[in-house]
Backbone of each chain as ProteinMPNN parsed JSONL, in Angstrom:
{"seq_chain_A": "MAVKTYNYTGLKCPMPVLKTKKELRNLTSGEVIEVIADDVGAKKDIPALLNKSGDELVELREDNGNLIFVIKKA", "coords_chain_A": {"N_chain_A": [[-12.454, -31.917, -9.719], [-12.408, -29.932, -6.886], [-13.671, -26.652, -6.671], [-12.181, -23.796, -5.331], [-13.645, -21.655, -2.932], [-14.132, -18.257, -2.17], [-15.232, -16.21, 0.33], [-16.473, -13.097, 0.398], [-18.444, -11.634, 1.578], [-20.0, -8.879, 3.186], [-17.843, -7.238, 2.934], [-16.815, -4.106, 1.535], [-16.359, -1.903, -1.344], [-12.969, -0.939, -1.755], [-12.492, -3.615, -1.291], [-13.522, -6.314, -2.107], [-12.591, -6.445, -4.749], [-9.802, -6.078, -4.43], [-9.119, -8.294, -2.865], [-9.929, -10.392, -4.485], [-8.174, -10.063, -6.623], [-5.77, -10.544, -5.329], [-5.937, -13.274, -4.819], [-6.097, -14.199, -7.451], [-3.549, -13.618, -8.345], [-2.086, -15.636, -7.279], [-2.76, -17.892, -8.669], [-2.436, -20.437, -11.253], [-2.48, -20.416, -14.824], [-5.665, -21.153, -16.184], [-6.757, -22.203, -13.898], [-9.605, -22.269, -11.704], [-11.689, -20.242, -9.676], [-14.155, -19.495, -7.127], [-15.959, -16.68, -6.182], [-17.629, -14.986, -3.643], [-19.691, -12.232, -3.059], [-21.364, -9.47, -1.475], [-21.509, -6.823, -1.835], [-23.027, -4.323, -3.595], [-21.725, -2.829, -5.513], [-19.746, -4.501, -6.426], [-20.772, -5.995, -8.44], [-20.363, -4.707, -10.839], [-17.747, -3.977, -10.532], [-15.996, -6.191, -10.147], [-16.202, -7.589, -12.675], [-15.055, -5.446, -14.143], [-12.445, -5.407, -13.207], [-11.604, -7.924, -14.143], [-11.876, -7.596, -16.842], [-9.794, -5.863, -17.287], [-7.594, -7.36, -16.431], [-7.704, -9.564, -18.015], [-8.515, -12.029, -17.231], [-11.029, -14.636, -17.073], [-14.53, -14.207, -16.727], [-16.435, -16.672, -15.919], [-18.923, -17.27, -14.99], [-21.657, -15.443, -13.617], [-23.803, -15.32, -11.038], [-26.798, -14.636, -9.117], [-27.724, -15.031, -5.763], [-29.945, -14.93, -3.323], [-29.323, -12.212, -2.707], [-26.622, -12.388, -2.695], [-23.717, -12.15, -4.714], [-22.338, -14.325, -6.998], [-19.369, -15.154, -8.336], [-17.76, -16.89, -10.876], [-14.563, -17.532, -11.731], [-11.992, -17.726, -14.13], [-8.6, -18.098, -14.353], [-6.48, -16.373, -16.567]], "CA_chain_A": [[-11.626, -31.056, -8.861], [-13.229, -28.96, -6.15], [-13.31, -25.249, -6.899], [-12.032, -23.042, -4.067], [-14.575, -20.531, -2.792], [-13.72, -17.189, -1.271], [-16.425, -15.488, 0.74], [-16.176, -11.695, 0.708], [-19.661, -10.93, 1.977], [-19.761, -7.888, 4.242], [-16.788, -6.315, 2.505], [-17.232, -3.074, 0.572], [-15.351, -1.353, -2.251], [-12.49, -1.743, -2.895], [-11.949, -4.875, -0.783], [-13.756, -7.523, -2.908], [-11.701, -6.4, -5.927], [-8.41, -6.273, -4.002], [-8.935, -9.672, -2.397], [-10.035, -11.274, -5.66], [-6.918, -9.951, -7.369], [-4.719, -11.193, -4.539], [-6.043, -14.718, -5.073], [-5.771, -14.459, -8.86], [-2.091, -13.546, -8.513], [-1.491, -16.908, -6.839], [-3.231, -19.018, -9.475], [-1.797, -20.656, -12.543], [-3.403, -20.279, -15.947], [-6.667, -22.202, -16.329], [-7.375, -22.501, -12.603], [-10.912, -21.633, -11.514], [-12.117, -19.991, -8.304], [-15.476, -18.913, -6.96], [-15.919, -15.541, -5.26], [-18.963, -14.542, -3.23], [-19.688, -10.881, -2.507], [-22.705, -8.884, -1.409], [-21.403, -5.39, -2.107], [-23.681, -4.141, -4.904], [-20.741, -2.295, -6.459], [-18.906, -5.589, -6.951], [-21.408, -6.537, -9.644], [-19.68, -4.111, -11.989], [-16.322, -3.782, -10.266], [-15.196, -7.407, -10.396], [-16.037, -7.705, -14.137], [-14.116, -4.414, -14.636], [-11.107, -5.92, -12.883], [-11.279, -9.055, -15.026], [-11.747, -7.012, -18.178], [-8.457, -5.286, -17.35], [-6.548, -8.378, -16.222], [-7.805, -10.584, -19.058], [-9.055, -13.277, -16.693], [-12.368, -14.849, -17.63], [-15.7, -14.38, -15.869], [-17.123, -17.837, -16.489], [-20.326, -17.195, -14.6], [-22.07, -14.553, -12.527], [-25.206, -15.54, -10.686], [-27.212, -14.015, -7.859], [-28.418, -15.961, -4.886], [-30.325, -14.32, -2.04], [-28.571, -10.974, -2.453], [-25.188, -12.627, -2.883], [-23.216, -12.28, -6.091], [-21.385, -15.436, -7.069], [-18.544, -15.046, -9.544], [-16.851, -18.003, -11.184], [-13.493, -16.849, -12.465], [-10.92, -18.583, -14.65], [-7.357, -17.348, -14.532], [-5.986, -16.389, -17.957]], "C_chain_A": [[-12.515, -30.006, -8.184], [-12.718, -27.545, -6.412], [-13.271, -24.518, -5.558], [-12.973, -21.847, -4.051], [-14.035, -19.522, -1.789], [-14.938, -16.33, -0.955], [-16.068, -14.066, 1.187], [-17.445, -10.934, 1.074], [-19.354, -10.033, 3.177], [-18.698, -6.875, 3.855], [-17.329, -5.329, 1.47], [-16.047, -2.653, -0.294], [-14.236, -0.686, -1.452], [-12.114, -3.173, -2.509], [-12.274, -6.132, -1.616], [-12.832, -7.596, -4.144], [-10.261, -6.711, -5.52], [-8.167, -7.721, -3.586], [-9.029, -10.672, -3.543], [-8.718, -11.266, -6.433], [-5.777, -10.674, -6.648], [-4.743, -12.703, -4.77], [-5.643, -15.048, -6.508], [-4.26, -14.467, -9.091], [-1.427, -14.869, -8.154], [-1.89, -18.105, -7.694], [-2.358, -19.224, -10.703], [-2.886, -20.651, -13.61], [-4.365, -21.473, -16.021], [-7.351, -22.567, -15.023], [-8.648, -21.678, -12.42], [-11.175, -21.422, -10.018], [-13.529, -19.422, -8.305], [-15.371, -17.823, -5.896], [-17.349, -15.138, -4.94], [-18.85, -13.153, -2.602], [-21.127, -10.389, -2.412], [-22.677, -7.357, -1.53], [-21.979, -5.146, -3.501], [-22.704, -3.62, -5.965], [-19.906, -3.369, -7.114], [-19.463, -6.161, -8.251], [-20.76, -5.976, -10.906], [-18.17, -4.075, -11.79], [-15.483, -5.031, -10.541], [-15.092, -7.694, -11.899], [-15.061, -6.672, -14.716], [-12.675, -4.838, -14.389], [-10.686, -6.994, -13.877], [-11.092, -8.59, -16.467], [-10.332, -6.47, -18.368], [-7.384, -6.374, -17.285], [-6.564, -9.437, -17.315], [-8.29, -11.928, -18.546], [-10.53, -13.392, -17.069], [-13.439, -14.976, -16.548], [-16.546, -15.482, -16.5], [-18.619, -17.738, -16.203], [-20.519, -16.147, -13.521], [-23.536, -14.835, -12.255], [-25.506, -14.889, -9.341], [-28.013, -15.012, -7.059], [-28.691, -15.266, -3.563], [-29.544, -13.05, -1.703], [-27.068, -11.153, -2.533], [-24.859, -12.712, -4.367], [-22.176, -13.392, -6.094], [-20.672, -15.378, -8.423], [-17.721, -16.317, -9.7], [-15.812, -17.448, -12.155], [-12.407, -17.83, -12.875], [-9.705, -17.723, -14.948], [-6.837, -17.49, -15.971], [-4.596, -16.989, -18.027]], "O_chain_A": [[-13.271, -29.292, -8.843], [-11.517, -27.277, -6.379], [-14.202, -24.608, -4.758], [-13.082, -21.117, -5.036], [-13.551, -19.879, -0.715], [-15.588, -15.794, -1.852], [-15.439, -13.87, 2.227], [-17.511, -9.718, 0.896], [-18.563, -10.38, 4.053], [-18.663, -5.77, 4.398], [-18.178, -5.668, 0.646], [-14.897, -2.996, -0.018], [-14.536, 0.079, -0.535], [-11.486, -3.878, -3.299], [-11.381, -6.954, -1.82], [-12.362, -8.67, -4.522], [-9.58, -7.501, -6.173], [-7.134, -8.304, -3.916], [-8.306, -11.668, -3.575], [-8.213, -12.312, -6.842], [-4.937, -11.323, -7.271], [-3.694, -13.333, -4.902], [-4.948, -16.032, -6.762], [-3.752, -15.221, -9.921], [-0.349, -15.191, -8.653], [-1.408, -19.215, -7.467], [-1.641, -18.322, -11.138], [-4.064, -20.858, -13.318], [-3.955, -22.631, -15.935], [-8.419, -23.18, -15.037], [-8.758, -20.554, -12.909], [-10.918, -22.306, -9.201], [-14.03, -18.938, -9.32], [-14.767, -18.025, -4.843], [-18.176, -14.969, -5.836], [-18.019, -12.926, -1.723], [-21.997, -10.827, -3.164], [-23.696, -6.69, -1.35], [-21.48, -5.697, -4.482], [-22.833, -3.926, -7.151], [-19.41, -3.186, -8.226], [-18.731, -6.735, -9.057], [-20.625, -6.673, -11.912], [-17.406, -4.134, -12.753], [-14.391, -4.939, -11.102], [-14.002, -8.014, -12.373], [-14.328, -6.97, -15.659], [-11.802, -4.657, -15.238], [-9.566, -6.982, -14.387], [-10.262, -9.12, -17.206], [-9.742, -6.592, -19.441], [-6.386, -6.311, -18.002], [-5.57, -10.132, -17.527], [-8.461, -12.866, -19.324], [-11.195, -12.394, -17.347], [-13.291, -15.734, -15.589], [-17.268, -15.26, -17.472], [-19.459, -18.07, -17.04], [-19.681, -15.974, -12.636], [-24.398, -14.624, -13.108], [-24.609, -14.628, -8.539], [-28.857, -15.736, -7.586], [-27.774, -15.039, -2.774], [-29.152, -12.84, -0.556], [-26.319, -10.18, -2.448], [-25.616, -13.267, -5.162], [-21.249, -13.391, -5.284], [-21.278, -15.53, -9.484], [-17.064, -16.761, -8.759], [-16.137, -16.967, -13.24], [-11.959, -18.655, -12.079], [-9.778, -16.749, -15.697], [-6.768, -18.593, -16.512], [-4.018, -17.085, -19.11]]}, "seq_chain_B": "MAEDAETINFIVKDKSFEKFAMMMILGTTGDAMDTKMNFFFTFWGLNLLKKKFKPKVAGMPTPMKGMAAKMFKKRMKKFGIEDPWAMIKDAVDNGNMKLYPCQMTMELMGIKREDLLDWVEDPVGAASFLEMSNGGRIVSL", "coords_chain_B": {"N_chain_B": [[2.192, -8.766, -16.869], [0.895, -6.275, -17.179], [-0.299, -4.963, -20.044], [-0.327, -2.641, -21.372], [1.208, 0.614, -21.424], [0.087, 2.658, -20.136], [-0.173, 5.339, -17.867], [-1.694, 6.679, -14.91], [-1.947, 9.783, -13.441], [-1.869, 11.494, -10.457], [-2.584, 14.482, -8.711], [-2.231, 15.471, -5.448], [-3.435, 17.706, -3.241], [-4.525, 18.408, -0.839], [-4.96, 17.815, 2.737], [-6.921, 16.27, 3.801], [-9.043, 13.744, 5.312], [-10.779, 12.727, 3.44], [-9.412, 13.089, 0.979], [-7.204, 11.539, 1.469], [-8.425, 9.01, 1.688], [-9.431, 8.737, -0.913], [-7.083, 8.664, -2.379], [-5.954, 6.33, -1.338], [-7.869, 4.359, -2.006], [-8.092, 4.53, -4.821], [-5.428, 4.141, -5.538], [-4.775, 1.562, -4.53], [-6.666, 0.027, -5.851], [-5.983, 0.546, -8.465], [-3.526, -0.729, -8.471], [-4.41, -3.384, -8.204], [-5.526, -3.606, -10.692], [-3.374, -3.604, -12.268], [-2.399, -1.127, -13.134], [-0.283, 1.56, -13.764], [0.438, 4.079, -11.504], [1.069, 7.382, -10.595], [1.415, 9.422, -7.81], [1.411, 12.728, -6.922], [2.34, 14.737, -4.42], [1.501, 17.793, -3.071], [1.677, 21.086, -1.541], [-0.692, 21.209, 1.077], [-1.264, 18.569, 0.851], [1.095, 17.201, 1.217], [1.249, 16.675, 3.916], [-0.079, 14.296, 4.273], [1.78, 12.371, 3.782], [3.394, 12.416, 5.918], [5.004, 10.938, 8.765], [2.929, 9.344, 11.064], [0.826, 11.193, 10.764], [-2.505, 12.323, 11.217], [-5.228, 12.42, 9.303], [-8.064, 14.638, 9.028], [-11.651, 14.99, 8.751], [-12.652, 16.959, 6.191], [-15.146, 17.798, 5.343], [-16.799, 18.032, 7.512], [-18.275, 19.998, 10.223], [-16.103, 22.238, 12.031], [-15.574, 21.499, 14.94], [-16.005, 18.775, 14.837], [-14.38, 17.425, 13.092], [-12.098, 15.759, 13.654], [-13.195, 13.73, 15.201], [-15.019, 12.672, 13.432], [-13.321, 11.535, 11.588], [-12.286, 9.412, 13.035], [-14.611, 7.954, 13.381], [-15.315, 7.335, 10.725], [-13.1, 5.781, 10.06], [-13.424, 3.602, 11.715], [-15.804, 2.596, 10.736], [-15.051, 1.962, 8.131], [-13.299, -0.054, 8.66], [-14.993, -2.087, 9.293], [-15.93, -2.535, 6.776], [-13.89, -3.908, 5.759], [-11.502, -2.648, 5.384], [-8.752, -2.678, 6.904], [-6.125, -1.796, 7.537], [-5.15, 0.928, 6.178], [-2.642, 2.107, 5.421], [-0.955, -0.101, 5.231], [-2.096, -1.347, 3.06], [-1.597, 0.524, 1.069], [1.179, 0.445, 1.073], [1.618, -2.141, 0.108], [0.703, -1.828, -2.548], [2.604, -0.042, -3.427], [4.924, -1.557, -3.1], [4.423, -3.492, -5.013], [5.021, -2.113, -7.239], [3.282, -0.635, -8.737], [2.119, 1.653, -7.73], [3.185, 4.88, -7.07], [4.548, 7.244, -4.861], [5.123, 10.57, -4.799], [6.703, 13.226, -3.224], [6.407, 16.795, -3.504], [9.108, 18.771, -4.211], [9.598, 21.651, -4.066], [7.339, 22.748, -2.707], [7.619, 21.426, -0.326], [9.805, 22.714, 0.791], [8.77, 25.281, 0.891], [6.835, 24.941, 2.823], [8.26, 24.145, 4.963], [8.802, 21.427, 5.386], [10.623, 18.525, 6.037], [12.607, 15.943, 4.446], [13.004, 13.821, 6.21], [10.772, 14.003, 7.768], [8.863, 12.726, 6.412], [7.372, 9.57, 5.409], [9.64, 6.86, 5.207], [9.648, 5.227, 2.955], [8.482, 6.47, 0.774], [8.85, 7.938, -2.532], [11.789, 9.792, -3.603], [11.764, 13.364, -3.274], [10.442, 15.332, -5.993], [10.431, 17.734, -8.721], [8.232, 20.017, -10.536], [8.737, 19.693, -13.294], [9.754, 17.11, -13.46], [7.536, 15.637, -12.623], [5.686, 16.232, -14.665], [7.057, 15.165, -16.784], [7.161, 12.417, -16.178], [4.495, 11.939, -16.349], [3.964, 12.028, -18.93], [2.028, 11.591, -21.779], [0.121, 10.255, -20.36], [-2.851, 10.437, -18.297], [-3.624, 13.267, -16.247], [-4.835, 13.887, -13.098], [-6.378, 15.966, -10.767], [-6.701, 15.66, -7.361]], "CA_chain_B": [[0.738, -8.667, -16.85], [0.447, -4.999, -17.756], [-0.088, -5.053, -21.49], [-0.131, -1.308, -21.923], [2.11, 1.414, -20.596], [-0.656, 3.837, -19.699], [-0.127, 5.687, -16.444], [-2.608, 7.715, -14.452], [-1.145, 10.631, -12.569], [-2.75, 12.243, -9.562], [-2.035, 15.544, -7.874], [-2.945, 15.508, -4.159], [-3.056, 19.007, -2.701], [-5.165, 18.62, 0.459], [-4.572, 16.85, 3.767], [-8.135, 15.773, 4.454], [-9.347, 12.316, 5.349], [-11.41, 12.369, 2.173], [-8.388, 12.981, -0.072], [-6.406, 10.359, 1.811], [-9.189, 7.811, 1.333], [-9.49, 8.652, -2.376], [-5.748, 8.239, -2.813], [-5.774, 4.942, -0.934], [-8.769, 3.46, -2.734], [-7.713, 4.514, -6.242], [-4.083, 3.583, -5.68], [-4.769, 0.114, -4.314], [-7.452, -0.595, -6.922], [-5.129, 0.636, -9.655], [-2.551, -1.807, -8.342], [-5.106, -4.635, -8.519], [-5.795, -3.618, -12.134], [-2.064, -3.484, -12.926], [-2.267, 0.199, -13.736], [0.779, 2.365, -13.15], [-0.115, 5.326, -10.992], [1.948, 8.282, -9.852], [0.736, 10.419, -6.978], [2.297, 13.866, -6.679], [1.789, 15.413, -3.237], [1.967, 19.157, -3.002], [1.04, 21.914, -0.508], [-1.165, 20.5, 2.276], [-1.253, 17.133, 0.573], [2.345, 16.641, 1.744], [1.01, 16.199, 5.281], [-0.54, 12.905, 4.246], [2.949, 11.481, 3.711], [4.165, 12.527, 7.165], [4.881, 9.844, 9.722], [1.949, 9.514, 12.154], [-0.164, 12.259, 10.544], [-3.884, 11.822, 11.248], [-6.1, 13.315, 8.539], [-9.396, 14.91, 9.562], [-12.689, 15.063, 7.718], [-12.832, 18.356, 5.798], [-16.548, 18.1, 5.096], [-17.544, 18.152, 8.772], [-18.054, 21.265, 10.942], [-14.792, 22.226, 12.677], [-15.327, 20.713, 16.155], [-16.257, 17.336, 14.646], [-13.539, 16.888, 12.015], [-11.257, 14.666, 14.139], [-14.063, 12.648, 15.649], [-15.603, 12.066, 12.234], [-12.287, 10.688, 10.974], [-12.254, 8.174, 13.821], [-15.843, 7.214, 13.101], [-15.193, 6.79, 9.364], [-12.084, 4.722, 10.079], [-14.036, 2.448, 12.364], [-16.798, 2.04, 9.823], [-14.331, 1.372, 6.993], [-12.734, -1.306, 9.154], [-16.069, -3.078, 9.138], [-16.023, -2.815, 5.334], [-12.738, -4.749, 5.405], [-10.29, -1.837, 5.234], [-8.195, -2.778, 8.256], [-4.928, -0.982, 7.702], [-4.993, 1.6, 4.883], [-1.251, 2.314, 5.03], [-0.388, -1.387, 4.806], [-2.602, -1.592, 1.708], [-0.85, 1.419, 0.176], [2.552, -0.078, 1.007], [1.558, -3.292, -0.807], [0.594, -1.325, -3.922], [3.912, 0.556, -3.734], [5.877, -2.674, -3.236], [4.145, -4.164, -6.288], [5.576, -1.279, -8.302], [2.231, 0.02, -9.524], [1.749, 2.94, -7.123], [4.363, 5.617, -6.631], [4.19, 8.451, -4.114], [6.183, 11.576, -4.962], [6.533, 14.537, -2.602], [6.852, 17.923, -4.318], [10.292, 19.371, -3.572], [9.519, 23.08, -3.774], [6.359, 23.06, -1.657], [8.182, 20.94, 0.942], [10.635, 23.792, 1.323], [7.858, 26.386, 1.175], [6.078, 24.658, 4.038], [9.168, 23.724, 6.029], [8.712, 19.985, 5.635], [11.889, 17.877, 5.692], [12.5, 14.568, 3.949], [12.9, 12.858, 7.314], [9.416, 14.06, 8.346], [7.985, 11.892, 5.575], [7.583, 8.122, 5.457], [10.922, 6.533, 4.572], [9.539, 4.438, 1.726], [7.957, 7.201, -0.39], [9.922, 8.278, -3.477], [12.483, 11.038, -3.306], [11.015, 14.527, -3.785], [10.702, 15.754, -7.377], [9.863, 19.025, -9.085], [7.127, 20.038, -11.502], [9.15, 19.161, -14.596], [9.847, 15.649, -13.335], [6.183, 15.085, -12.589], [5.084, 16.332, -16.0], [7.755, 14.236, -17.675], [6.726, 11.041, -15.909], [3.08, 11.862, -16.722], [3.9, 12.214, -20.383], [1.188, 10.654, -22.513], [-0.931, 9.736, -19.501], [-3.807, 11.402, -17.776], [-3.326, 13.905, -14.969], [-6.075, 14.166, -12.377], [-6.121, 16.642, -9.498], [-7.638, 15.233, -6.315]], "C_chain_B": [[0.256, -7.391, -17.53], [0.76, -4.969, -19.242], [0.028, -3.677, -22.128], [0.655, -0.462, -20.92], [1.409, 2.651, -20.046], [-0.457, 4.101, -18.201], [-1.232, 6.695, -16.143], [-1.867, 8.484, -13.362], [-2.057, 11.542, -11.756], [-1.973, 13.322, -8.822], [-2.885, 15.584, -6.603], [-2.514, 16.774, -3.436], [-3.679, 19.316, -1.343], [-4.813, 17.506, 1.438], [-5.771, 16.182, 4.425], [-8.225, 14.25, 4.433], [-9.93, 11.859, 4.012], [-10.371, 12.171, 1.074], [-7.493, 11.77, 0.188], [-7.124, 9.081, 1.376], [-9.261, 7.634, -0.187], [-8.167, 8.128, -2.931], [-5.554, 6.758, -2.524], [-6.614, 3.992, -1.796], [-8.37, 3.38, -4.207], [-6.357, 3.859, -6.436], [-4.067, 2.073, -5.534], [-5.567, -0.606, -5.4], [-6.668, -0.559, -8.232], [-4.07, -0.449, -9.646], [-3.19, -3.144, -8.714], [-5.337, -4.759, -10.026], [-4.507, -3.454, -12.948], [-1.924, -2.197, -13.722], [-1.158, 0.95, -13.015], [0.204, 3.715, -12.743], [0.94, 6.114, -10.235], [1.095, 9.259, -9.071], [1.752, 11.485, -6.604], [1.674, 14.694, -5.562], [2.374, 16.808, -3.111], [1.143, 19.947, -1.981], [0.551, 21.036, 0.65], [-1.208, 18.99, 2.075], [-0.007, 16.448, 1.107], [2.155, 16.068, 3.152], [0.601, 14.729, 5.316], [0.623, 11.923, 4.233], [3.796, 11.535, 4.975], [3.942, 11.3, 8.038], [3.847, 10.227, 10.779], [0.98, 10.684, 11.962], [-1.571, 11.656, 10.54], [-4.809, 12.791, 10.506], [-7.469, 13.468, 9.188], [-10.383, 15.122, 8.42], [-13.02, 16.52, 7.389], [-14.305, 18.745, 5.706], [-17.395, 18.262, 6.342], [-17.333, 19.538, 9.383], [-16.809, 21.133, 11.827], [-14.677, 21.363, 13.945], [-15.45, 19.207, 15.958], [-15.303, 16.663, 13.663], [-12.718, 15.669, 12.451], [-12.078, 13.455, 14.533], [-14.652, 11.9, 14.449], [-14.597, 11.136, 11.553], [-12.212, 9.345, 11.704], [-13.457, 7.295, 13.499], [-15.784, 6.562, 11.715], [-14.218, 5.621, 9.332], [-12.653, 3.424, 10.643], [-15.014, 1.761, 11.416], [-16.119, 1.353, 8.635], [-13.669, 0.049, 7.386], [-13.747, -2.436, 8.993], [-16.251, -3.456, 7.67], [-14.842, -3.661, 4.865], [-11.445, -3.977, 5.228], [-9.629, -1.726, 6.609], [-7.044, -1.8, 8.463], [-4.611, -0.294, 6.376], [-3.534, 1.759, 4.464], [-0.581, 1.017, 4.599], [-0.839, -1.716, 3.383], [-1.862, -0.733, 0.684], [0.569, 0.884, -0.022], [2.626, -1.278, 0.052], [1.552, -2.83, -2.256], [1.909, -0.699, -4.366], [4.937, -0.556, -3.968], [5.665, -3.445, -4.538], [4.629, -3.349, -7.48], [4.537, -0.548, -9.127], [1.865, 1.409, -9.015], [3.016, 3.631, -6.653], [3.938, 6.926, -5.989], [5.36, 9.433, -4.167], [5.86, 12.848, -4.185], [7.062, 15.621, -3.534], [7.95, 18.674, -3.566], [10.072, 20.823, -3.141], [8.53, 23.384, -2.661], [6.782, 22.477, -0.304], [8.985, 22.053, 1.604], [9.774, 24.98, 1.724], [7.169, 26.192, 2.516], [6.955, 24.145, 5.182], [9.072, 22.256, 6.387], [10.011, 19.329, 5.169], [11.655, 16.448, 5.24], [12.299, 13.576, 5.087], [11.556, 12.939, 8.046], [8.486, 13.082, 7.63], [8.31, 10.413, 5.758], [8.826, 7.77, 4.645], [10.759, 5.949, 3.174], [8.82, 5.166, 0.583], [9.142, 7.582, -1.291], [10.642, 9.546, -3.015], [11.696, 12.2, -3.912], [11.419, 14.882, -5.218], [10.068, 17.123, -7.609], [8.792, 18.877, -10.158], [7.512, 19.398, -12.838], [9.235, 17.638, -14.563], [8.469, 15.01, -13.353], [5.548, 15.113, -13.973], [5.747, 15.359, -16.964], [7.286, 12.803, -17.443], [5.264, 10.844, -16.277], [2.882, 11.851, -18.229], [3.057, 11.146, -21.074], [0.063, 10.084, -21.675], [-1.87, 10.835, -19.043], [-3.308, 12.014, -16.464], [-4.644, 14.324, -14.332], [-5.72, 14.857, -11.074], [-7.166, 16.226, -8.468], [-7.948, 16.417, -5.396]], "O_chain_B": [[-0.666, -7.415, -18.345], [1.921, -4.952, -19.65], [0.431, -3.554, -23.285], [0.747, -0.788, -19.736], [2.055, 3.576, -19.553], [-0.562, 3.189, -17.38], [-1.648, 7.461, -17.012], [-1.243, 7.895, -12.479], [-2.897, 12.26, -12.299], [-0.851, 13.1, -8.367], [-4.108, 15.716, -6.67], [-1.35, 16.905, -3.057], [-3.399, 20.361, -0.755], [-4.423, 16.408, 1.04], [-5.64, 15.591, 5.496], [-7.567, 13.576, 3.64], [-9.629, 10.773, 3.518], [-10.438, 11.198, 0.323], [-7.081, 11.071, -0.738], [-6.522, 8.189, 0.779], [-9.164, 6.514, -0.689], [-8.134, 7.277, -3.82], [-5.047, 6.017, -3.366], [-6.129, 2.957, -2.253], [-8.314, 2.29, -4.778], [-6.157, 3.107, -7.39], [-3.422, 1.377, -6.318], [-5.204, -1.704, -5.823], [-6.69, -1.515, -9.007], [-3.751, -1.024, -10.687], [-2.601, -3.941, -9.444], [-5.345, -5.862, -10.574], [-4.545, -3.201, -14.152], [-1.399, -2.186, -14.836], [-1.11, 0.965, -11.785], [-0.435, 4.401, -13.541], [1.616, 5.588, -9.351], [0.161, 9.852, -9.61], [2.809, 11.191, -6.046], [0.607, 15.283, -5.738], [3.592, 16.982, -3.051], [0.048, 19.531, -1.602], [1.308, 20.204, 1.151], [-1.19, 18.229, 3.043], [-0.034, 15.257, 1.417], [2.816, 15.101, 3.532], [0.899, 14.013, 6.272], [0.466, 10.768, 4.63], [4.781, 10.809, 5.107], [2.863, 10.707, 8.056], [3.899, 11.33, 11.324], [0.367, 11.122, 12.935], [-1.802, 10.609, 9.936], [-5.135, 13.859, 11.024], [-7.972, 12.539, 9.821], [-9.999, 15.395, 7.283], [-13.599, 17.229, 8.212], [-14.665, 19.894, 5.964], [-18.577, 18.592, 6.251], [-16.328, 20.189, 9.099], [-16.5, 20.044, 12.312], [-13.753, 20.553, 14.026], [-15.039, 18.439, 16.828], [-15.407, 15.46, 13.426], [-12.641, 14.674, 11.73], [-11.718, 12.314, 14.244], [-14.767, 10.675, 14.451], [-14.964, 10.092, 11.014], [-12.091, 8.288, 11.084], [-13.346, 6.077, 13.362], [-16.15, 5.399, 11.546], [-14.461, 4.608, 8.676], [-12.408, 2.328, 10.139], [-15.052, 0.535, 11.304], [-16.558, 0.294, 8.188], [-13.502, -0.847, 6.559], [-13.415, -3.56, 8.618], [-16.678, -4.569, 7.36], [-14.797, -4.082, 3.71], [-10.402, -4.569, 4.954], [-9.909, -0.804, 7.375], [-7.008, -1.067, 9.451], [-3.894, -0.848, 5.542], [-3.206, 1.571, 3.292], [0.266, 1.023, 3.705], [-0.082, -2.284, 2.597], [-1.543, -1.186, -0.415], [1.092, 0.873, -1.137], [3.579, -1.41, -0.715], [2.289, -3.356, -3.091], [2.291, -0.804, -5.532], [5.719, -0.501, -4.917], [6.614, -3.988, -5.101], [4.645, -3.844, -8.607], [4.878, 0.097, -10.119], [1.364, 2.243, -9.77], [3.822, 3.046, -5.929], [3.073, 7.631, -6.508], [6.442, 9.16, -3.648], [4.845, 13.49, -4.457], [8.032, 15.409, -4.262], [7.752, 19.146, -2.446], [10.328, 21.18, -1.991], [8.825, 24.179, -1.769], [6.36, 22.969, 0.742], [8.866, 22.302, 2.804], [10.006, 25.61, 2.756], [6.944, 27.151, 3.255], [6.45, 23.76, 6.237], [9.239, 21.877, 7.546], [10.45, 19.549, 4.04], [10.656, 15.82, 5.59], [11.535, 12.618, 4.964], [11.229, 12.062, 8.846], [7.462, 12.666, 8.171], [9.399, 10.059, 6.21], [9.046, 8.296, 3.553], [11.613, 6.143, 2.309], [8.568, 4.568, -0.464], [10.294, 7.549, -0.858], [10.156, 10.272, -2.148], [11.038, 12.04, -4.941], [12.581, 14.75, -5.601], [9.274, 17.603, -6.799], [8.488, 17.777, -10.619], [6.728, 18.661, -13.436], [8.841, 16.962, -15.513], [8.25, 13.988, -14.002], [4.943, 14.132, -14.404], [5.096, 14.799, -17.845], [7.042, 12.063, -18.395], [4.829, 9.714, -16.495], [1.769, 11.685, -18.727], [3.337, 9.952, -20.968], [-0.864, 9.485, -22.219], [-1.692, 12.009, -19.37], [-2.646, 11.344, -15.672], [-5.456, 15.02, -14.941], [-4.847, 14.385, -10.345], [-8.365, 16.414, -8.675], [-8.718, 16.277, -4.446]]}, "name": "protein", "num_of_chains": 2, "seq": "MAVKTYNYTGLKCPMPVLKTKKELRNLTSGEVIEVIADDVGAKKDIPALLNKSGDELVELREDNGNLIFVIKKAMAEDAETINFIVKDKSFEKFAMMMILGTTGDAMDTKMNFFFTFWGLNLLKKKFKPKVAGMPTPMKGMAAKMFKKRMKKFGIEDPWAMIKDAVDNGNMKLYPCQMTMELMGIKREDLLDWVEDPVGAASFLEMSNGGRIVSL"}
């Protein structure tokens, strides 16, 4: 199953968090999405969001200044 | 989703662009984090709830305050913040962000309910705010 990718590069706080949450609200439990952001604050902010929501950060990797989050809906 | 009943309560007492932006960013992010947030607007902060009010940048020298607000707005648009009030409205509609005008200071400053945005909460007094804040944190912006 192809994982949907959402590209939030160029966006700054709080937009990557707000947009990620908006997508998470539409998912069903167990679904996985990929989020790309280049706002340095997102490195801590998106994990903080997931920590609060209970959704799982499956993977966080960096690629050429981009942060790539793989997120699994709780 | 919200597994705890913790609320964060903010007092907004200034009408500056900076305070507006802080309110908008914290309120919408709090909504994303399923945190209940009450914002209590008093004194000059009430202006932020007025229809068509344009906040100015307090930190700039007087002749540049309005221009700076336009410049910041434009720059924030590039950051993805297209319509701050629409974002606030979403957070309010989700039930996580509540905007309360302070009744007494409205009267003190001659501000009427119909001057304010229709969809903010009805004005409340100090006791109501403290009661709804009970057990939560209160932060003055």
